C-alpha positions in Angstrom: -5.0 -34.7 -12.8 -2.6 -36.4 -10.3 0.9 -35.2 -9.7 3.4 -37.8 -11.1 6.2 -36.7 -8.9 6.8 -38.6 -5.6 4.8 -37.1 -2.9 3.4 -34.3 -5.2 -0.1 -34.7 -4.2 0.9 -34.7 -0.5 2.7 -31.4 -1.0 -0.2 -29.9 -2.7 -2.4 -31.0 0.1 -0.1 -29.5 2.7 0.1 -26.2 0.9 -3.8 -26.0 0.5 -4.0 -26.8 4.3 -1.4 -24.2 5.0 -3.2 -21.5 2.9 -6.6 -22.4 4.5 -5.0 -22.1 8.0 -3.6 -18.6 7.1 -6.9 -17.4 5.7 -8.6 -18.6 8.9 -6.0 -16.7 11.1 -6.6 -13.4 9.2 -10.2 -13.2 10.7 -9.2 -12.6 14.3 -6.3 -10.4 13.2 -8.7 -8.3 11.2 -11.2 -8.2 14.0 -8.4 -7.0 16.4 -7.3 -4.3 13.9 -10.8 -2.9 13.6 -11.4 -3.0 17.4 -8.3 -1.0 18.2 -8.9 1.4 15.3 -12.5 2.1 16.3 -11.6 2.9 19.9 -8.7 5.1 18.9 -10.6 7.3 16.4 -13.3 7.9 19.2 -10.4 9.0 21.5 -9.5 11.8 19.1 -10.6 15.2 20.2 -13.9 16.5 18.7 -17.1 14.9 17.4 -18.7 14.6 14.0 -21.4 16.9 15.2 -18.9 19.7 15.9 -18.3 20.2 12.2 -22.0 20.9 11.6 -22.8 22.8 14.9 -19.6 25.0 15.2 -20.3 26.5 11.8 -23.9 27.4 12.9 -24.0 29.7 15.9 -27.9 29.5 16.0 -27.9 25.7 16.6 -29.4 24.8 20.0 -28.2 22.1 22.5 -31.3 20.1 21.8 -30.5 20.1 18.0 -27.0 18.9 18.8 -28.4 16.1 20.9 -30.6 15.1 18.1 -27.7 15.0 15.7 -25.8 12.7 18.2 -28.8 10.4 18.3 -29.1 10.4 14.6 -25.5 9.2 14.3 -25.7 6.9 17.2 -23.1 8.8 19.2 -25.2 8.9 22.3 -24.5 5.2 23.0 -21.3 3.8 24.7 -18.4 3.2 22.3 -18.5 -0.6 22.8 -22.2 -0.6 21.8 -21.4 1.6 18.7 -18.7 -0.9 17.7 -21.1 -3.8 18.1 -23.6 -2.1 15.9 -20.8 -1.3 13.3 -19.6 -4.9 13.4 -23.0 -6.4 12.7 -23.3 -4.2 9.6 -19.7 -5.0 8.4 -20.4 -8.7 8.6 -23.1 -8.1 5.9 -20.5 -5.9 3.9 -22.3 -2.8 4.9 -20.0 0.0 6.2 -22.9 2.2 7.0 -23.6 5.8 5.9 -21.2 8.7 5.9 -21.7 11.3 8.5 -21.2 14.0 5.7 -24.1 16.1 4.6 -25.0 13.7 1.5 -25.3 10.8 4.0 -24.2 8.4 1.1 -23.2 4.8 2.0 -19.6 4.5 2.6 -19.0 1.8 0.1 -20.6 4.0 -2.5 -18.3 6.8 -1.8 -15.2 4.5 -1.9 -16.4 2.5 -5.0 -18.4 5.2 -6.8 -20.3 3.3 -9.6 -21.2 6.6 -11.3 -17.6 6.9 -12.3 -15.6 4.8 -14.9 -13.5 2.1 -13.4 -10.3 4.0 -14.0 -11.6 7.0 -12.1 -12.9 5.3 -9.0 -11.0 6.0 -5.8 -10.2 2.5 -4.8 -8.9 1.7 -8.3 -6.8 4.9 -8.4 -5.0 4.1 -5.2 -4.6 0.4 -5.9 -3.2 1.2 -9.4 -0.7 3.7 -8.2 0.5 1.4 -5.5 0.9 -1.5 -7.8 2.9 0.6 -10.2 5.0 1.9 -7.4 5.8 -1.6 -6.1 6.5 -2.7 -9.6 9.2 0.0 -10.1 10.5 -0.6 -6.6 11.2 -4.2 -7.5 12.7 -3.7 -11.0 15.0 -0.8 -9.8 15.9 -1.9 -6.3 16.8 -5.6 -7.1 19.4 -4.9 -9.8 21.0 -2.1 -7.8 21.2 -4.2 -4.8 22.8 -7.1 -6.7 25.3 -4.7 -8.4 26.2 -3.2 -5.1 26.8 -6.6 -3.5 28.8 -8.0 -6.3 30.9 -4.8 -6.7 31.3 -4.2 -2.9 33.3 -1.0 -2.1 33.4 0.1 -5.7 32.6 3.6 -6.8 29.1 2.5 -7.9 28.4 0.9 -4.4 29.6 4.1 -2.6 27.7 6.5 -4.8 24.5 4.4 -4.6 24.8 4.0 -0.9 25.0 7.7 -0.2 22.3 8.5 -2.8 19.8 6.1 -1.4 20.4 6.9 2.2 19.7 10.4 1.3 16.6 9.4 -0.4 15.6 7.1 2.4 15.9 9.9 5.0 14.2 12.7 2.8 10.6 13.5 3.8 8.2 12.4 1.0 6.0 15.6 1.2 9.1 17.8 1.0 10.5 15.8 -2.0 7.2 16.0 -3.7 7.1 19.7 -3.4 10.7 20.0 -4.8 9.6 17.9 -7.8 6.5 19.9 -8.3 8.5 23.2 -8.4 11.1 21.8 -10.7 9.1 19.8 -13.3 5.7 21.5 -12.9 6.5 25.1 -12.4 10.0 26.0 -13.5 10.3 23.5 -16.5 6.6 23.0 -17.1 7.1 19.5 -18.3 4.6 17.6 -16.1 1.2 18.4 -14.4 1.3 18.8 -10.7 -2.3 18.1 -9.7 -5.2 15.7 -10.6 -5.4 12.4 -12.4 -6.3 13.8 -15.8 -6.5 17.1 -17.6 -9.5 19.3 -18.0 -9.8 18.6 -21.7 -9.3 14.9 -21.2 -12.6 13.9 -22.9 -11.6 15.8 -26.0 -8.4 13.9 -26.5 -7.8 10.8 -28.8 -7.1 7.5 -27.3 -3.3 7.9 -27.5 -3.7 11.4 -26.1 -5.7 10.1 -23.2 -3.1 7.4 -22.4 -0.3 9.9 -22.5 -2.3 12.4 -20.4 -2.8 9.8 -17.7 0.9 8.8 -17.9 2.0 12.4 -17.4 -0.2 12.8 -14.4 1.2 9.6 -12.9 4.9 10.2 -13.3 5.5 12.4 -10.2 3.1 10.6 -7.8 4.5 7.2 -8.6 8.1 8.3 -8.5 7.6 10.0 -5.1 5.7 6.9 -3.8 8.4 4.4 -4.9 11.6 6.5 -4.3 11.8 5.8 -0.6 10.9 2.1 -1.2 13.7 1.7 -3.8 16.1 3.1 -1.2 15.1 0.7 1.4 14.8 -2.4 -0.7 18.1 -1.9 -2.5 19.9 -1.8 0.9 18.1 -5.0 2.0 18.9 -6.7 -1.3 22.6 -5.7 -1.1 22.8 -7.0 2.5 21.0 -10.2 1.6 23.2 -10.8 -1.4 26.4 -10.2 0.4 25.4 -12.8 3.0 24.4 -15.4 0.4 27.4 -15.1 -1.8 29.7 -15.8 1.1 28.0 -19.2 1.6 29.9 -22.4 0.9 27.6 -23.6 -1.9 28.4 -20.5 -3.8 32.1 -21.2 -3.5 31.4 -24.8 -4.7 29.4 -23.5 -7.7 32.4 -21.3 -8.7 34.7 -24.1 -8.2 32.8 -26.2 -10.7 33.5 -23.7 -13.3 30.1 -22.0 -13.6 30.1 -18.5 -15.0 29.7 -15.7 -12.5 26.4 -14.8 -14.1 25.0 -18.3 -13.5 26.3 -18.3 -9.9 24.7 -15.0 -9.1 21.4 -15.1 -10.9 20.6 -18.8 -10.7 22.1 -19.9 -7.4 22.4 -16.9 -5.2 19.5 -14.7 -6.2 16.7 -17.1 -5.2 17.9 -17.3 -1.6 18.7 -13.6 -1.4 15.2 -12.8 -2.6 13.9 -14.2 0.8 14.5 -10.9 2.6 12.7 -9.0 -0.1 9.7 -11.3 0.0 9.6 -10.7 3.8 9.5 -6.9 3.0 6.7 -7.4 0.5 4.0 -7.9 3.0 5.5 -5.4 5.5 5.6 -2.7 2.7 1.9 -2.6 1.9 0.8 -0.5 4.9 3.5 1.9 4.2 2.5 2.4 0.6 -1.3 2.8 1.6 -0.3 5.2 4.4 1.9 7.1 1.9 -1.1 7.5 -0.4 -2.6 9.9 2.2 0.4 12.2 1.7 1.0 12.2 -2.0 -2.7 12.0 -3.0 -3.3 15.2 -1.1 -0.2 17.0 -2.3 -1.0 16.1 -6.0 -4.8 16.4 -5.5 -5.3 12.8 -6.7 -8.9 11.7 -6.0 -8.0 8.4 -4.4 -8.6 6.5 -1.1 -5.8 8.5 0.6 -7.5 11.9 -0.1 -10.9 10.5 0.9 -9.3 9.2 4.1 -7.8 12.7 5.0 -11.2 14.3 4.3 -12.9 11.8 6.4 -10.4 12.3 9.4 -10.8 16.1 9.1 -14.6 15.9 9.4 -14.6 13.2 12.1 -16.5 10.9 9.6 -16.2 7.7 11.7 -17.9 5.3 9.2 -15.9 6.5 6.2 -12.7 6.3 8.2 -13.4 2.9 9.5 -14.4 1.7 6.1 -11.1 2.8 4.6 -9.1 1.4 7.5 -10.8 -1.9 7.2 -10.1 -2.2 3.4 -6.5 -1.1 4.1 -6.2 -3.8 6.8 -7.5 -6.4 4.5 -5.0 -5.4 1.7 -2.2 -5.5 4.3 -3.2 -9.1 5.4 -3.5 -10.1 1.8 0.1 -8.7 1.2 1.3 -10.8 4.1 -0.4 -13.9 2.6 1.2 -13.2 -0.7 4.7 -13.0 0.9 4.0 -16.4 2.6 3.1 -17.8 -0.8 6.2 -16.3 -2.2 8.2 -18.1 0.5 6.8 -21.4 -0.6 7.8 -20.8 -4.2 11.3 -19.3 -3.4 12.3 -22.0 -0.8 11.5 -25.6 -1.6 12.2 -26.6 2.0 9.1 -24.6 3.0 7.0 -26.4 0.4 8.3 -29.7 1.7 7.2 -28.8 5.4 
């Protein structure tokens, strides 16, 4: 079906070409991320064989050498990376160095579990929920602070969110666990579901999952709300001082129409920029709060992999995280095209 608007088909062609170019550019970027990550984790002190050999005083140097050959650690690092890269091209992250020797992709995407209980799904779901709450809370607060600059609301929210932005996530999580989980006994402080989950009704299961998600999602999104609301306030203040906003008001348009129809779209450009940049922070934050709340997600698995020097597992999770980050940047670019017609025209 042809676009009836003048130049409509040309614009669609330019957009598709732009997206194809961005997808192609993601390949060398992903390669560079994996290359740097692979060499950095090998620079860390200790080897995967240390975890097995140090706990066994009877192990011989010959047995340790056999373990290194089994894991391919006797080869130079660049050779190990080449071998890993050949497997990854085939979507094979190799086998874990842990005692079970399971494939990495199987440990990340455990088909024995229900979809809702798989590690990748749990981390992805919590991060999507966090991003959703960041947007629905930060944007209205930023708009209200900008349109009521120097008011009591603006001053209170500024102080409150600066405190929240500076507060360490792990310390804040522990405070909430003590308050709501121990003293008040309102919310669970660990896990993704209760021990008696299978015995609950459907509504009971939904409520049980919700109760377990409240604290992790709140901790994950709190710092983001603080940062996004400040950026939204600054961006909105800059936009409402523009001449076209003054012209819109002079035409007799209501303040609500001026703010939410004319100013908001341009003010959102700064937030769209942060969308792609915030994905690594959310994924990195998963390592903290998933371990604090004992949530069986990708963050907890990554921490376990780092502690045991499980190189294939760590690289597998880092690669998936890098891909999600690049996709987040691509979505930010797409958001630019929808928010700013001038970008679509180019």
